[in-house]
N, C-alpha and C positions, 0 to 999 in steps of 0.2 A: 504494500500500500504506500503510495507516494504522498506523504503528508507535508504540506508547505511549512517552512520554518516560521513564517508569520503566525500560523495557527499555534505552533508549539510555544512560541514566546508568549502568546496570549493565554494558552491553556495551562501550561506548567503542571502537567500530570493530572488534570481534572477530567480527562477523557472526552474532550470536545471532538476528537477525531472519530469517536464512535466505537473504538475498541474497548474491550473490558479491562485492558491493562495498558500501561504506558510503555511503548517499545523502547523509548529512550532510557527509562529507568530499569527496564528488565535486565540489561547487562550489568547493572550495578548492585543487584540485590541478592545474589547468591551468598549463602552463609554456611559455614561448616556446621553439620548437625550438632545440636546440643543434647547430649545423652545424660539426662538427669530426671529424677522423679521429684526433686525438690530443689528450691533455690533458697539459700539462707544468707542473710547479710543485713544491710541497712538500706532502706528506701530513702532517697535524698532529702525530703520526701517528694514522691512523684506519683501522680495518678493520671492515667490516660483514659479518655472517653472516645470511642470510635464514632463514625458517622454512617458506616455501611448499614443499610437496612432500617434507617431511622423511621419510626420511633423505637423499634427493637434494635438495641445497640449493645456493644460490649464495653465493659468498664473494668478497670483493675489497676493494681499498683505496678511500679517498675522497680526492679532490684538488680544491681550488678551481679553478673554470673561469676565474677572473680572476687577474691577477698579484698575488701576495702575498709580501711580504718574509719571509724565513726566520724572522726573530725574532718576527714577528707571526702566523705560521701556527698556532702551538700553541693559541691561543685558540679556534680553530675546533672543537676537540673537547676542551674542558676545562671542563665544567660547574661545577667547583669555583670557577671565577673569574667566573661569570655572575650571581651573586646580586644585584648592583647594576646590571647591564646592562639596558637596555630590551628588551622583547620585540621591538620593531621592529628593533633592531640585531642581536639574535640571529637573527631570521629573515633579515635581510639577508645575513649572512655564511654562515649554515648552508645556505641555499637555493642558494648558489653551488657547494656541494660536489657533485661528480659521482662517482657510485659505479660502479666497474668490477666486473664479476661473471663468474665462471666457475662451472660446475656441478661439485660434488664430492659424494662420499658422506660423510656426517657421521661415519662410523666409521673413516675413513681418515686421521685427524689425525696418527697416529703412523707409519703405514706409507707414506704418500704420498711418491712421488719426484718429483711434479710441481713444477717450478721455481717456478711462480706460487704454489702452495700453501705451499711452504717460505718464499717471500718474504713471504707474509702473516704467518707466525709471527715472522719477523724484524722486520717493521714493528710487530707487536703488542708486542714487547719493547723497542722504541726509546724513549729517554727525551727525544728532541727531534725536531723536524721532519726528514723525510727527503726529499731530492730524488728526484723520480720522474717518469716519463713513461709514460702509459697509451696504448696504441694500441687504439682502440675501434671498434665498429660497432653498428648497430641501437640508436641512442640513443632512450631513452624520452622522452615529452613530459610526464611526470608528476613532481610533487613526491612526497616521502614524508613524511607527517605521522602521528603516532601518540601515543597516550596514554602509552606507555612510553618510547620512544626520542626523542632530540632530532630535529627535522626535518632533512631534507637534500634536495638537488636531484635531477636526473634520473639514471637509471642507464643503463648501456651494456654491451654484451658486450665483455669484455676479451680482446683478441687477443694482446697481448704487454705485458710490464711490465719497464721498465728502472729500476733503482734506483741512487742514489748511495751514498756511504758511510753506514753505519748505526752509531750509537753506542748500544748496548743498555743498559738499566737493569740493573746487576749483580744487583740483588735479584730481578728477574723472571727473569733468566738463570739464577740459582741454582735457583729453583723449577722452571724448565724442565728442568734436568739432574737434579733430585732425583726419586726414584721414590717419591713419597708421594701419598696420596689428595688429591683436589682440595680438599676442605674444609680439611684441614690446611695445604695450600699457600696458600689464601685467607687464613686466619687469620695465618699466618706473614708474608705480604706486608703485611697490614693493620697488624700489630704493628711492621713495619719502616717504617711511614709511607708506604706506597705508596697513592695515591689509589684510591678505590673505582672510579672510571672506568677507570684503568689495569688494575686487577685484573679487572674485568669484560671488558675487551678481551682480556687474556691468556687468560682462561677461554674466551671465545668462539672464539678462534683455535686452540684445542686445545693450549695451551702448559702446561696444568696437569693434574695427576692421575697415577695409576699409568700408566706409559708405554704399556703394551700395551692399556690400556683408555681412552685419551684419545679425546675426541670433539670435533668442531666443535659449538659450542653457539650456536643462534640468538641474536643480540644482545639481543633483547627478553627472552629467558629468562635470559641471563647477568646482566643488570642486576638483575633481581629476585632471582636466586639469591644474588648477592653481598650485596645489602641484607639478605636473610633470614639467610644464614649468619653474617655479621658481627654482626648485632643479636642473634641467638641466643647467640653467643659472649659478647657483652657482658652479656646478661641473666644468664648463668650466674655471672658475677662480681658483678653488681649485687645478686643475691639474698643474698650474704654480707655486705652492707654495712648499716649502721644506717639507719633510716628518716629521711626529711627531718624537720627539727624543727618545721616549720610549713607551712601551705599557701602555695604559690607560684603566681603568675599571670604569664604572659608574653603579650604581644600584639605582632603584627606585621601591618602593612597595606601593600599595594602591588599594582600591576598588576591592579586589580579583584578582589583577593583579600584576605580578612582571616583571620588565624590566631590562635586562642586556645589556650593550654595551661594547664591547672590540674594542679598536682602536689600531692597530699595525702599526709600521713603514712600509712604502712601498707605491707604487703608488695607486691611487684611486681604490677602490673595495668596493662593498657593498652587504650585505646579510641580509635579514629579515626573521626570522622563528618564527612561533607561535605554541604553544602547547595547545590544548584545552582539558581540563580535562572532564571526565564524569560529567553530570549534569550542563553543561554550555549551553548557548543558542543554539549553533550549534552541540552539541554532547550529545546525549542521550544514547550512547553505554557504555559498561563497561570498555573500554580502552581509553587511551589518543590518540588523533588524532593530528599529527604534519604536518604542511604545511608551505612552504616558497618559496622564490625565490632569485636569485643571479644575479648580473651583474659584469662584469669585467671592465677593463679600458675603453673599447669602448662603454659601456652602455648596457642597456636592449634592446633586439631586438623584444620583444613581450609584450603584456599587461600582467602585473604581475599576476601570478597564484593566489596569495593570495589577490588580489584586491586592493582597495583604500588605505588600511593601509600601503602597501609597499611604496607608494608615499608620504604619510604624514610622515612616519618615516624617509624616505630618506631626506625630506626637513629639518626636525629637525637636522639630522646629518650634513647636508651640512651647515646649518646656524652656527652650532657650529664650524666646521672646518674653515669656513671663519672668524669667530670671533677670532680664535687663529692663523690665517694666516698659516695654515698647510694643508697637505693632508695625507691620510692614508688608511689603510684597515679597514673597519668598519663592524663589525658583531653585529647584534642586535637579542636578543632572548627574547621571551615573553612567560610567563606561565600564563594561564587563569584558575582560580580555581573554583571549584563547588560553585554555587550560583550566578555567573555572568550570569544572565539569561535573559538579555534584551539588544538588540543592541542600541547604542546611537550615532553612527556616528564616522567617522574617525578623527574628531576633538579630540576625547579622546586620541588617540595614539599621535597625533601631540603635543598636549598641555602637556600631561604627560612627553613626552620626552624633550620638551623645558624646562619644570620645572626641569627635571633631570639634564640637562646640565648646569643649573645655579649653581649647587653645585660643589664641588671640586672632581676631579677624584682621584682614587688610582693609584699610579705609580709603575711599576714593572721593574725588571732588565731583564726579559725575557718574551717572549710570553707564554711559557709554564707555568710560574708562574702566569701570568694574567689569563690564562684559568683555572688553578687550583683554583684560588680564585673565579672566576666567577661561576664555577660549585658548589662551596661550598654554593653559594647563591640560587641555583636552586634545585628543588626537583627531576627533571628528571635526571637520570645519564648521564654522558658524552657519554657512549657507544650508547645511544639512539639518542642523538643530532648528534653525528658524522656520524650516518647512513644517515642523511638527510642534512648535511651541507657540502658544498663544501669548505668553508673557514676553518672550524675546522680541516679538514684533512690536510690543509696546516699548520695550527698553531701548532698542536701537533707533526707532522712529526714522526721522529724516536722514540720520547719519548712517543708515543701513548700508548704503552703497560704499561709502568710504571704509567702513569697518570690514565689509566683505573683501574689498580690494586689498586691505592691509593684512588681514588674517589668512585669507585663502589664496 
């Protein structure tokens, strides 16, 4: 089947081609068989909720299949601490995680009396690694790799789960006992400095929301939901702040990726564009594929074409603007270079950008100068970006021709 790369860049493993599996990922998911009847160790803590067959879905904990010290186990599911870790190291420890799974109804998060299900909610509220033992059967031979979630190792049917003592995060426990809607609970937790990873885990395990309406939320949905809800909340505050005083440019490079951010004076606006080079995970064609989305002052009216990375990048940008008490027009550009050939989750974008914003920006006297400098740090010429960018057309304005002549 001849699948156009433009569809793969948009789909990213979500089966838009009509196949029941992703042929790009198929070559990357073989795993040596795990010959074990039980897995014993520490869950980071980590709970995974699947989406296949919704509302009949699978839920369960994840535990490393290799011995891991309790004090080192938390890093296995804490993307906030991965921004400077090598992708090789992240894959090394993430692919040792074994996912136990039992089938539940997504609507039974509040009503279920199943001991394994209630244990999942306890794990989701834990604030440190939990000693656990999974009795398993029917072990899969496959990795799980996705554009949205961090990768993990094989899955297995969970027959029984034994847990040690659990120390819960009192902030999440309070949200669990509160009878408030999930959005308000998410914002309350974020304002209490709970990490977005922990919030998404609690949402996924059915710990948040009006009690009688609580649901298990597939992990990939909960990650994007939290990025979206928190960033919308931050935007509502940013809009009341003064404009940035001058154009700012941030640059970050690493792991075969280059990120550029231009923040121009003006009311809130946001655009995220990705350029996938040939020989990257979603592009096996001979030409670069560029995809992105844009929102004006009134926000995005549809699910972002580019997927979860849009919301994770928007969150990072909003956090930065809130930290400097300003609003502005934010344009983010990403080039993905040959060799970046395995998806590792939207955390990568969020944490790379958070790290980028911890540095000092370059300041410019005009937006045109900011664009000129930004383009000098990218391989793709301005004329190609401007074809696909709503905001670049605004930024260069009447000077577009001179800039194009100078840069390309």
